[in-house]
C-alpha positions as CSV (number, residue, x, y, z in Angstrom):
1,Q,23.0,18.5,55.3
2,V,24.3,21.7,56.9
3,Q,23.0,22.1,60.4
4,L,23.4,25.2,62.7
5,V,22.5,25.1,66.4
6,E,22.4,28.3,68.5
7,S,22.5,28.6,72.2
8,G,23.2,31.2,74.9
9,G,20.1,33.4,74.8
10,G,18.3,34.5,77.9
11,S,16.7,37.4,79.9
12,V,19.0,40.1,81.2
13,Q,19.0,43.6,82.6
14,S,19.9,46.5,80.4
15,G,23.7,47.1,80.3
16,R,24.5,43.4,80.9
17,S,26.3,41.0,78.5
18,L,25.5,37.7,76.8
19,R,27.5,35.4,74.5
20,L,25.6,33.5,71.8
21,S,27.1,30.4,70.3
22,C,26.4,28.7,67.0
23,V,27.8,25.2,66.3
24,A,27.9,24.2,62.6
25,S,28.1,20.7,61.1
26,G,28.1,19.3,57.6
27,Y,29.7,22.3,56.1
28,T,32.3,21.3,53.5
29,S,33.0,24.4,51.5
30,S,36.4,26.1,51.9
31,R,34.8,29.5,51.4
32,F,32.1,30.4,53.8
33,C,30.2,33.3,55.4
34,M,28.9,33.1,58.9
35,A,26.4,35.7,60.3
36,W,24.0,36.6,63.0
37,F,20.5,38.0,62.2
38,R,17.7,39.0,64.6
39,Q,14.0,39.5,64.3
40,A,11.7,41.2,66.8
41,P,7.9,40.8,66.8
42,G,6.4,43.0,64.1
43,N,9.8,43.6,62.4
44,G,11.6,42.1,59.5
45,R,14.8,40.1,59.8
46,E,17.7,42.4,60.6
47,G,21.4,41.7,59.9
48,V,23.6,42.0,63.0
49,A,27.1,40.9,62.2
50,V,29.0,38.8,59.6
51,V,32.4,37.2,59.3
52,N,34.0,35.7,56.2
53,D,36.5,32.8,55.8
54,R,39.4,35.2,56.3
55,G,38.1,36.6,59.5
56,V,36.9,40.0,58.1
57,T,33.9,41.3,59.9
58,D,31.1,43.8,59.4
59,Y,28.4,45.0,61.7
60,A,25.1,46.8,61.6
61,P,25.3,50.4,62.8
62,A,23.0,49.7,65.7
63,V,25.4,47.2,67.3
64,Q,28.8,48.7,66.3
65,G,31.1,49.1,69.3
66,R,28.9,46.8,71.4
67,F,28.8,43.4,69.7
68,V,31.7,41.3,68.4
69,I,31.4,38.3,66.1
70,A,34.2,35.7,66.5
71,R,34.9,32.4,64.7
72,D,36.6,29.3,66.0
73,D,37.3,27.0,63.1
74,P,38.6,23.9,65.1
75,S,35.3,23.7,66.9
76,N,33.2,24.8,64.0
77,T,31.7,27.5,66.2
78,V,30.8,31.2,65.7
79,Y,30.1,33.4,68.6
80,L,28.3,36.7,69.1
81,L,29.7,38.6,72.1
82,M,27.1,41.2,73.2
83,T,27.9,43.9,75.7
84,G,26.0,47.0,76.8
85,L,22.7,45.3,75.9
86,K,19.6,47.6,75.4
87,P,15.9,46.8,75.4
88,E,16.0,47.5,71.6
89,D,18.2,44.4,71.3
90,T,15.3,42.1,72.4
91,A,14.7,39.7,69.5
92,M,15.1,36.1,68.3
93,Y,18.7,35.8,67.2
94,Y,19.5,33.4,64.2
95,C,22.8,32.0,63.0
96,A,23.2,31.8,59.3
97,A,25.8,30.4,56.9
98,S,26.5,30.3,53.1
99,E,29.2,29.5,50.6
100,R,30.4,32.5,48.7
101,P,31.7,33.1,45.1
102,S,35.5,33.3,44.8
103,R,35.6,37.0,43.9
104,S,32.8,38.2,46.2
105,D,32.9,39.0,49.9
106,C,30.2,38.2,52.5
107,V,27.3,40.6,52.6
108,L,25.0,41.1,55.6
109,R,21.8,40.5,53.7
110,S,19.5,37.7,54.5
111,E,18.9,36.7,50.9
112,T,22.6,35.8,50.5
113,F,22.4,33.1,53.2
114,N,20.9,29.7,52.6
115,Y,21.5,27.8,55.9
116,W,19.8,28.9,59.1
117,G,19.6,27.9,62.7
118,Q,16.5,27.6,64.8
119,G,17.1,30.7,66.8
120,T,17.8,31.7,70.4
121,Q,15.7,34.3,72.3
122,V,17.3,37.4,73.9
123,A,15.2,39.6,76.1
124,V,16.6,42.8,77.6
125,S,14.7,44.6,80.3
126,S,15.1,48.2,81.3
């Protein structure tokens, strides 16, 4: 019953910014992880950023200092704020969510997430 819907992708020049949004519905757990992953043609699914239910974040080295993941609980929305975009950032970006065990934190690994959005395309030209 959990549904995730992404939006905000598009085509931009290198160095520009984009904000991706993910609206969640049907999520009833008090402990949750929200994350962004991406996948380029010919590549596997790559973790980008993750935030837990306490607001603690983690980022992939490739996007540290450029991307920010932010959560707005009243609107059930998680954002990915992307600045300094590079051609290497071109990919389909997916929102993901999961419940977590009480004594475990959120891990930026695709196999730990069980709910996924449909994806939004980001294309960065040089």
